[in-house]
N, C-alpha and C positions, 0 to 999 in steps of 0.2 A: 563589700562592694564585690570582693570574690566570690562570695558565693555567688552574687547579681552574676559574673560574669559565666560561672558554671552553667548555671541554669540557660544562657541565652546560648552556651556550647550544646547543651544537649539538648535545646528546641529546635537549635540546626542540624542537631544529628539526626532527629526525627524528620523535619520536614526532606532533609537529605536521601533519607531510606526509603522518605514513601514516594518519591521524587524516581529512585532509581529502579523503585519497584517497579511502577509502573512503565517505566521507557523499556525494560526488560521486556515484558509483557504485554505490550502496544504492538498491535501488526506485527508480532510474530520474532519478537525483539528487534527489528528491522532496521528501529529509531534508535534504539538502543547501541548498534553499530558501526553507529555516527553520529556518538555523541562526545562528547571529549569533555570530560570536568575538570575545572580548574582552579584548587581554593589554592587562597596566599595570602597575604594579610597584609596591611601598608606600613606598618611600623609596630616596633616592640610594644610590651604593656606595658603601662605605669605602676612603680612599689607598690601600688595603695591595691591594685586591684590584679595583680599578680607578680611575675617575677620573672627573666629572664638567664633565668641560670643554667649556663655557667658561665653565659655572655656581662658582659661587661655595661654600663648604662641603662640606660628605657628611653621611652619614646620621648621625644623632643629633640632629643641627643645623636650627634653622631657615631657614637660609639655603637659597637659592632650590638650590644642587643638592641638598638636604639631599632637597628637596620636590616639587621639580618633576624629572618624570621621563618618559621615553616613553610610550608608546602607542598603540594602531592597532584599530582595528575592521574584521573582513571577516566573510566570509559569507555567501549567496546570498539571506537576507533584506536583506542594503544592497542599497540603489537600485543598478546597475549604470553609475549615470554621476557616482558618489561615489566609487568603485573609483580609488586612488591620489591621491585629491584630499587636502590639507592640511586641518585643521581651522583655525578662523577663530583667528590667533596672537594676536585684541583679544581675545578670548573665554577668559578664565580657568574650569575647569573643574575643580572641587573631587569630594574623595571620596565629598562626602559628597550633588553627584549623583548619584554615580554607581545610588542603588536608585530613583527619582523614577525617572529616563532609562528603566532596566531595564524597569518598572512599562512605561511608555509606549510602548516597541516592542515590551510583550507585549499591550498591550492596555489593561490594568488598571488602574480606578482607583484611585487608594489612599482608601479609606474610614478612616482609621484618627483617633482624637482629637489625637491632637497633629498640631501642625503640624508640617509637614519642615524641616530644616535647610538641604535643596538642590531644586533646581531640576533638570528635567525641560530635559535638551538631546539627546532628540529629535530634532525638528524641526532641529536647529544638525548632527545631523548626516549626518542622513537625505536633507532639501534646500536643506543651507546658509543655516538660514532664522535670525539672531537675535534675538528678542524682548526689550524691554527689560531687562526680571527681570534676565539674563545677562547683558548687551554688558558689559566692560570697564570701561566709561567711568563706572557705577553700583553695580558690582556688589561685597557688601563681602562677608566673609566671615571665621573664625574660623582662623589657621594651627592654634594651641595654646597652651596656659595649662598649664605646669607648675611646679608648687614644690622637687620634687626637683635640689638641685645650687642652686638660686636665691640669691642672694648681693644682690640688692635688691629695692625693693621686688615686683618681682614680677617674670616672667619669660612670657616668649610672644613672637608676632608676629601682626597685623592686618591684614588685607588694606579699604582702599575706592580701585575706582576703580584707577586706575593706581598709588596708591600703598601704599609699603608701613610700616611699622610694625614694628621689631622691637628687643628688650631681651632679650642671652643671659643663656642659662647657661650656667654650667660645668660640662656634661657633658662635651667632647670638645674642648680647649682647643682644641688642633693642626692641629682640622680644618676650622678656617671658614674658611679662604684658599681661595687658590686652582690647583689640581693639573692639570698635564699630562703625566702618567705618561709618558701613553701614546697623545697626541695627536698626530697626523703634521704637523701642523707646531703649534708649542707658543709661546708667546709670549715666549721667551729658548731660543736656540741651549746646545750642552751647557757651553759656556765662559764661562756666563753675561750674555752678548750680546746684545740685544733686538732681538729679532727682526722688522725692519721690510716684512716682508710676510705678520705678524701677520693673518690674517680668519678671524672664523667664522661662521655663515649668523646670528647672533643681531646682531651688529657691533656687542659689543664692543669690540673694539681692546685694546691692551695697559694691561697698566695706569698709571691717574696717577702722576705724580710725586707724595709724598711720601704716599702709602698705606699703609700696613701691610702687612705681606705676612709676616708671621711674629710667635712669639713670641721675648723675649727674658731670658732666665733668667742669673739671678750663678753664682756660684761652687757657691752651697748647694743650686744644683736651684730657686730662687723668681722667679719670675718678676716681670721689671720692669715693672712701670707697669699698666694693665688691660686687659682684652682686650677687642675692636673690639665696641660697643656692650655693652660687659656695664659700666661705671660710668654711664653712665647712654643710651636711645635711641637707636638715629637712626632715619629715614627716609627710604627709597630710589623714587622715581619708577622703576616696575618696568616701565614700556610703554618709555620711552627710555634705561633704565639694569638691564638683566634682570642685569649683573653681578656690580651693585650694588659700584663702584668708588664714588658720590660720594654720602656722609652731608648730606643736604638740611635738617636737625634745629636747626643753627643762625643758618639761613637766616630773620630775621624776616618774611620776606612769606609764609613758611610755619609764619605759628605758632601760628594757630586751627584751621589742617591739623591740626598736633600734637595740641594741643588736645586738642580733638577723638579721632581716633587715641587716645592716652594714660588719657584717658576711657573711650573703649565699651573699650582692651582691660584696663583697674582693676575694669572691670564683671564679665567674664566671670572675671578671675583673684578675683575676691572672691567669686561666687558659683558653682564650679567644687564641683562632684562629687567626692566620697570618689577617689580615685582607687585601681579591681581593682585593680592591678599593684600600688601601694603598698602594700596593706591582706592581699593575697594573698602581700607577697613572700616571707614568713618563715612560711606556711599549708600546708602541703600536704596535698591530700585524695589518701591511695593506690588510690581509688576511681577515680581518673583512670589511673592504668596500661593503657597499652594492651595491655598481654600480660592485662587481665584481659576484654577484647572485642577477645579475637582477631585479636590486633597489628595494629588498627586505633586512632588517637588520634580523640576522637567525642567529644557530649557526653556526660556521666554523671549530672550534677543534672535532678531532672526539674523539666519546667513548674513556671512559678508558679501558684501556684491560691488567691487568696483566697479564697476560702469552704470549704479545707478549713483541721478546724480546728490548731493549733499541733503541726507534729511533732518540736518540737526541732531542723527540719535552717535552716539558712540563707542563705537563698535571696540572688545578688545584689542583687535587689528590695531584698531588707530593710538592707543593707547601705548602699543607694541615701538609703534611704528616711534611715535614721538622721540622715545628713547635717545639721547644721543649719539648711545654705541648699538644701535641695530645693528645699523651693517656688520661692526665685526663679531656681534653678539652671535649673528649666519656665521659667519668666518673667524673661527677663534687662531687663525693662523697671522690673520691681520693686528692681530696684539704682538707687541715691541716684546713684554714675556717669553709669548710665544718662542722669540729669536733667541734670546736668552735663555732658557729652559732647554730647548737644541744643543747648545755647548755643551752640555752637560747629561747625556745623555748619554745611560749606558752602552 
């Protein structure tokens, strides 16, 4: 499977090369001068297809290996002095930032009535200017909350400055560790001995002694003990510990931080809207068949219109508004847990 992914990447590289070459030559390169290319991934790789070394975890998990992915931006529209430069590593970039960032790049002002979750990072990309709103010192965002396979009070992850609060769900229990399958300089040699020369660009170093690195099962296939950060939440300092080795949740020094982030995640978890994925899991609309649309996947549900009389169609918006926590989900400050969290904010 790894070789299949390598072949797919090679095909994508070739297609991108052809596209860029064309844009740079057609119309004396004027189209290229107004082109912005954004490459990014939706999640980390599953360990059988690749690995996310040196980060922890994989696809389906909220560990950094599942959510922190490579990305780059290029194009003639990008300032030439930014070519080959790295984005400020102390500045988190969340997927919700992509929409306002693209709007800013295109010179379009957002005129919607709902407050956006993300921030424009165009000035950081184009001019290396980091404003306080997006700096890693104070930035806050929700990674995700998800009730599926959640066996505790709540499951999800929250970010506050350099701190990450995570309470795992049992979605992929054997994918929440460290995998160096394809690393040219792995943490351990083939014989299992620690690689003393192991280094990586994140400066994580080898896994410390005493840190759980795999699940253990009894003769009946039942797990012995609990998943890391499964029976209780964990806190990691992502700035200094990007590979999520050292859980600081039991350190009394961070008690107020723990209570703040616990209640912020609880506020989001309590007020989350109904998951469309869960709602539609057993409901299949044959009108979405690509065979009905010239072989292409495309939207097939008509746009939502408040002024049209009820025609019996169930729209996404109707489902969301049927959620008992809909109003609260539009303003997290309405949650009682938000008020509790503010008492502990640093």
